[in-house]
N, C-alpha and C positions, 0 to 999 in steps of 0.2 A: 429556637434553641439557644441556651445561655451557657457560657463557659467561664470557669474561674481560672485566673492566671495571676500569680504573684499577689494574691489577695484582692484583686480587682475584678469587677463584674463586667463582662462583655456580652453584648447582645448581637446575634448574627444579623447580617444584612441579607438582602434578597439576591440570589444569584442562580437559582436552579428552578426549572419547571419540570413538568412531567415528561420523562424520557423513557418510554417503555421499550423502544427498539434496543437500547443498550442493555436493558435488564433481561430481554428475551434471549440474549446470547447464551448458548449452552455453556456449561461449565468446562467442557473440553477445550473451548477456545481460550478460556482464562487460565488454563494450565493447573488444574486442581489435582494434586498428586493422589489423594485417596480415590478419585474416580479412575485415574489411570491404573492404579493397583487393582481395582475391582475389575476393570476390563481385561487386564492381564490374566487374572485368575479365571474369568469366564472363558477366555480364549483357550486357556490350558485345558479346561474341562471339555470344551468343544473339540479340541484336538484329540483327546482321549476317546471321545465318542465317535469321531470320524474313523480313527484307526480301528477301534473295536468293532464297529459295524461293518467295515470293509473286510476285516478278518473273519467275522461271523458269516458273511455272505459267501466268502471263498470256502470256508469250512463246509458249508451246506453243499456247495458244488462237489467237493472232493468226497463227501460222505454219502452222497446219493448215487445210486446205480446209473451208469452212463445211458442206459436205455430209456430212462424216464425223461424223455425230451421236454415234456410240458413243464415239469418242475425246474429243469435247468434253464428253460427260457424265462420263467418267472424269476429265478435267482439272478439271471443276467440283468433283468430290468431293475432289480433292487439296487444295483450299483448306482443308479441315478440318485438315490437318497443321500449317500455320503458325498457324492459330487456336488449336489445342490447345497448341502450343508456347508461344504468347504467354500463354495462361492459366496454364500450369504455371510459367512463369518470372516473369511480371509480374502475375498475378492477373486480376481483372475488367477493370481498365484496359487491360492488355496485350491481352486477348482482344478487347475491343470495338474498340480501335484497329487491331488486325490485320484484323478483319472490315471496318472502314471502308476501310482501305487496299486490301484485296483487291477490295472493291466498286467503288471508284473506278477501279481498273485494269480491271475486268471490264465496267463499264457501257458504255464506248465500243464494245466488241465486240458487246454486245447491241444497241446503237443501229444499228451498221453492218449487222447481220444481222437487223434487226427483222422480225417476222412477226406478223400479226394472228390467225394460226391458234390455236385454243384449246389444242392440245397444247403449242405453243411457249410461250404465255403461262403456262399452268399449271405447266410445268416450271421456268420462270425464277422465278415468284413463290414456288412451294413451296421451291425451292432457297434463295432469299433468306431466307424465313421460318425454314427449318430451320437454316441456317448461322448466322443471327443469334441464334436461340434457343440453339443449341449454344454460341456464344461467351459469351452472358450466363450460362447455367447453369454451364458449365465454370469460368468466371472467378469466379462467385459461390461455388461449392463450394470452389475452391482458397483463396480469401480467408477463407472461414469456417474451413477446416481450419487455416490458418496462424494465425488469431486464437486458435483453441482451443489450439494448441500453445504459442503465446506466453503465454497465460494460465497454462497448465500449468507452463511453465518458470518463470514468475514465482513461482508458488505453491511450487514446489520450492526455488527460490532463497530465498524468504522463510522457508520452513520450516527450511532449513538455517541461515540467519542466526539464527533464533529459538533453535534448539538450541545453537548456538555461544554466543549471549548467555546462555542459561540456565546452561550449564556454567561460563562465566566468572563469572557472578554467584554461583553456588553456591560456587565455590572462593574468591571474594573474601569471601564471607560468613563462612567459618570463621575466618580470621585477624582479621576485623573483630570478631567476637564475642569472641575472645581479648583483643584490644586494649581493647574496651569493659569486659570483666570485670575485667582487672587494673588499668585506670585507675580503676574504681570502688573497688577495694580500696585503692589508694593514697589516693584521696580520703577514704575512711573510716578510714585509718590502720591497716589490717589487713595481716597477713602481712609477708613479707620484701620491702622496697622494691626492693632491688637485683635480686632475682629477678624481681619484677614488671616492672621497667624492661627487663630483658633479654628477657623474653617479649614485651613490646610491640615492642621493636626487631626481634626475629626475625619476628614476625607482619607488621610493616610491610615488612620486606625481602621476605617471600613475596609480599605484594601488589604490591610494586614489580616483582618478577620477572615476575609474570603480565602486568602492563601492558607491560613491555619486550618480552615474547615476542610479544604481539599486534601491537605497533607494528613490531617487527623483521620480522615476517612480512608485514605489509601494505605497508610502504614498499619502494621499489625498491632493489635491490642495485647499487651502482656499482663496477664492476670497473676497477681500475687495474693494467694488466699491465706487468711489467718483468722482466728476467732475474734470477732469484734461484736460490740453491742450495737445492733442496727438502729437503736434509738438515736445514737450519736450521729450516725451517717444520715439518717432522715432529717435530723435537726439542722445539720450543716447544709443540706440541700435546700431546706426551707429558708435558712438565713441567706443563702446565695440569691434566692428569688425575691427576698423581701423588698429590696429597693425597687425592683421592677413592679411589684404589686402595688407598692405605695404610690408610685408614679402614675399608675392607672387608676388608683382609687379602689383597688381590689383587696379584700380582706383574706389573709392567709390564716386558716384555722388548723392547728396541729394538735392531734389527739394521740397520745402515746400511753401505753400501760405503765404502771409503776414498777413492774418487774422487768428485769433485763431481758433483752432479746438477743442472746449470744448465738452467733451463726458464723460459719466459715465463709468469708467474703473478701473480695478485693474492695476495700473501703473507698478508694479514690475513684475507681471505675464505676462502682455502684452509685456513688454520689453523683457522678457525671450523668448516669442514666436517669436518676431521679430528678436532677435539675432540668434535664430535657423535658420530662413529662410534666413537672410542675410548671415550668415556663410556658409550655403549650397550653396548659389549663388557664394560666393567667392571661395569655393572649386571647383565649376564647371567651373570657369573661368581660362584662361591662362594669362600669363604675358602680360601686356599692355592692356588687355580688361577692359571694364567698367561695373560696377554693378550700376544700377540706382535704387534709392529708392525715391518714390514720394508719396504725399498724396493730396487728393482733396475732396471737398464736392460735393455730387451728390444727391440733394434733401434731403430726410430723412436719407441718408446713408453717412458714411465717408468711402472713398476708400483709401487703401494703396497698392501700387504696388511695387513689388521687381522684377527687370528684369535683367537677365544676358545674355551674348552672348556666352555662352559656347557650348558644344557639344549637349546639349539637352537630353531629355529622350526618350528611346524607349517605345513601347507600353506596354510591361510588367512592366517596372518601373513606368510608369505613372498610371497604374491600381492599383499598390500595394504600391505606395509611402507613403500612410497614414497608412499602416499596421504596428503596432509596431514590432520592431526587423527586419524589412525588410530593406535591403540596397543593392543597385546595385553597390556600390563601394567596393574597397578593404579596405577602411577605413571608419570610421563613425559607430555610434552606431545603427542606424536604429530606434532611438527613437525620434529624433528631430522633424520630421514632424508630427508624431503622437501626441506628446505633444502640439505642436503649434496649431494643428487643434482642439484639445480638449479645449484648453484655449480660442481660438477664438469663438468656438461654444457655450461655456458656457457664453460668453459675448453676446449671442443671435446674433452672426455674422456668416459669412460664408467665406470659402476659396475655391478658384478655381485656377487650374493650366492649362496654355496653354504652350505646349512645342513641338518643332520640332527638329528632329535630324539635326545637322549642323547649326541650326539657333539660338537656345537658349531657355530659359525658362522664362515665365512670371507668377508670382504668384500674384493673386488679392485677397485682403482681404476686406470684406465689414462689417462695424460695424454700428449698428443703433444708431442714436442720441437719447439721453435720455433727456426728458424735466424734469429736476430736479431743484427745487428751492433751492439754497444754496448747500453746500457740505455735504449732508446727506450720511452717510456711510451705506452700505448694505453688510452684511457678508453672504457668501454662501460657503458651503463646497462641493467640487467636487472631486469625486473619478475617477481615470482613469481606464476604462474598455476596453476590446477588443471587440468594437462594430462592 
């Protein structure tokens, strides 16, 4: 992945490996508010369903003749349904409250039709004991399972963070050792001072890039949309990767139409996404190979294609290429593709990859045209999550 800062080109260093434990952590652990809102709405509907079903069962009791014992026994057993639902949705508290609510509705019926006969008393007492025990046990088991899952999720989350921290520290350690070693040589007056200073500066730059990568990925992306000619954005992205391509002996071929490609886009972030994709294509190419970047209009969509003739991706890499921190190479952060995908999708677009071993990789980006009169700016904040 490559980044532009103050007009200079920076190439990322190695500091992440595949960390699926961190990515498998559910969104609830990461505090995603839309998910919490969805759960709140679901619980509201379940509450209405529990209350309505309990009221309906009680109504059936009161509307049925007391002498029809078989039906009343069936209605009494139906109370287990809202109790179970209360346990599954709200745990022990929900199960107990549902049991109490059902009992309050059912007690007047028992009082009205009270009988001192032993079968009647035994039936009502046993039913109350069984339903109360069921509510407590079901709610307790649900709460225990939820707590177990919560602890397991936290452990996976912390394990992932630990692995991320370990890899970051490991790669910070290497340039730090270089800086320390050459600084000591300067202090002792040994070796070429200019060479030592250059090595220290290069190592410091690598450490700076690692820190910037982590911060860039963690902080939210703020999109500022305005109508721009995508040809300019694509050209700037290619210019940013030109030095890297020339260093590797790779040819960058840019094919753009003569007509403008006006679209509502955040130019800086879209350029960043394209730089990541083009840079990856250059990395995958050998000396003398060509990386083709082209754009075209396809109805209501703008298509951007980045194609290389490198070794291609295997099945595992293709399946995991958009997972943050995943990389199939010995170099690279594993963040470039994930960030590019997120930026493109937040523009209401999509990204698709075709790749074959020994043939190469083709990345297809599709962005919808926006019918915007003038250059109205639309700001939207986007946070990068592990979807």
